C-alpha positions as CSV (number, residue, x, y, z in Angstrom):
1,X,15.0,11.7,-5.7
2,X,18.4,13.1,-6.6
3,X,17.2,16.6,-5.6
4,X,16.1,15.3,-2.2
5,X,19.5,13.6,-1.6
6,X,21.5,16.6,-2.7
7,X,19.3,18.9,-0.5
8,X,20.0,16.5,2.5
9,X,23.7,16.5,1.8
10,X,23.8,20.3,1.4
11,X,22.2,20.6,4.8
12,X,24.4,18.2,6.7
13,X,22.1,15.2,6.8
14,X,24.2,12.1,6.6
15,X,23.1,8.9,4.9
16,X,20.0,10.4,3.2
17,X,19.5,7.2,1.1
18,X,19.3,5.1,4.3
19,X,16.8,7.5,5.9
20,X,14.7,7.4,2.7
21,X,14.6,3.6,2.7
22,X,13.6,3.6,6.4
23,X,10.7,5.9,5.7
24,X,9.7,3.9,2.6
25,X,9.7,0.7,4.7
26,X,7.6,2.4,7.4
27,X,5.0,3.7,4.9
28,X,4.6,0.3,3.4
29,X,3.5,-0.9,6.9
30,X,0.8,1.7,7.2
31,X,-2.1,-0.7,6.5
32,X,-1.0,-3.2,9.2
33,X,-0.4,-0.5,11.8
34,X,-3.6,1.4,11.1
35,X,-5.7,-1.8,11.3
36,X,-4.0,-2.8,14.5
37,X,-4.9,0.7,16.0
38,X,-8.5,0.6,14.9
39,X,-8.5,3.0,12.0
40,X,-11.7,2.6,9.9
41,X,-11.2,0.8,6.6
42,X,-12.5,3.8,4.7
43,X,-9.7,6.0,6.1
44,X,-7.1,3.3,5.7
45,X,-8.0,2.9,2.0
46,X,-7.9,6.7,1.4
47,X,-4.6,7.3,3.2
48,X,-3.0,4.2,1.8
49,X,-4.0,5.1,-1.8
50,X,-2.2,8.5,-1.3
51,X,0.9,6.8,0.2
52,X,1.0,4.3,-2.7
53,X,0.7,7.1,-5.3
54,X,3.7,9.0,-3.7
55,X,5.7,5.8,-3.5
56,X,5.0,5.0,-7.1
57,X,6.1,8.5,-8.1
58,X,9.4,7.9,-6.3
59,X,9.9,4.5,-7.9
60,X,9.5,2.8,-4.6
61,X,6.4,0.8,-5.2
62,X,6.3,-2.3,-7.3
63,X,3.0,-3.4,-8.6
64,X,1.9,-6.9,-7.5
65,X,0.3,-7.4,-10.9
66,X,1.4,-6.6,-14.4
67,X,-1.2,-3.9,-14.6
68,X,-3.8,-6.4,-15.7
69,X,-7.3,-5.3,-15.5
70,X,-10.4,-7.4,-15.5
71,X,-14.1,-6.7,-15.7
72,X,-16.4,-8.3,-13.1
73,X,-20.1,-7.6,-13.1
74,X,-19.5,-4.3,-14.9
75,X,-16.7,-3.1,-12.6
76,X,-13.1,-2.7,-13.6
77,X,-10.8,-4.4,-11.2
78,X,-7.0,-3.9,-11.2
79,X,-3.9,-3.9,-9.0
80,X,-5.0,-7.0,-7.1
81,X,-2.7,-8.2,-4.3
82,X,-2.9,-10.1,-1.0
83,X,-0.8,-9.2,2.0
84,X,-0.5,-10.9,5.3
85,X,-2.1,-9.0,8.2
86,X,-1.9,-9.8,11.9
87,X,-3.3,-12.9,13.7
88,X,-3.0,-15.0,10.6
89,X,-5.4,-13.0,8.6
90,X,-4.8,-11.6,5.1
91,X,-5.8,-8.4,3.3
92,X,-7.1,-8.6,-0.2
93,X,-6.4,-5.2,-1.9
94,X,-7.6,-4.0,-5.3
95,X,-8.7,-1.0,-7.2
96,X,-12.3,-1.2,-8.2
97,X,-13.5,1.3,-10.7
98,X,-10.3,3.4,-9.9
99,X,-10.9,3.4,-6.1
100,X,-8.9,1.5,-3.6
101,X,-10.8,-1.4,-1.9
102,X,-9.8,-3.9,0.7
103,X,-11.3,-7.0,2.3
104,X,-10.1,-8.9,5.4
105,X,-9.7,-12.6,4.8
106,X,-9.8,-14.2,8.3
107,X,-9.2,-17.7,9.6
108,X,-12.8,-17.8,10.8
109,X,-14.4,-16.6,7.6
110,X,-15.4,-19.3,5.2
111,X,-14.5,-18.9,1.6
112,X,-17.2,-18.2,-0.9
113,X,-18.2,-21.0,-3.2
């Protein structure tokens, strides 16, 4: 991060920290924007996983869980979180067997027993 900030300053870019924070905030909104624009869930998961990996490397992504993992029916589930989507829906996000997975929880969907 320090290298990027110094590079920006050396090249006359003012307020590089603010620019980085704006970009980070935009990247964190990827899922909502992609869903709103009809991107397939498969591509959303793939792109979002890459974005999250980069944000983690920069120290700009805080885990929603404490790194807890659980086994469900022989599958390892980790990094579970829920985020609000549009129209009152929610996204359930998790890594299942090391791959990003998501599920839309909608107002019209009935919860499983």
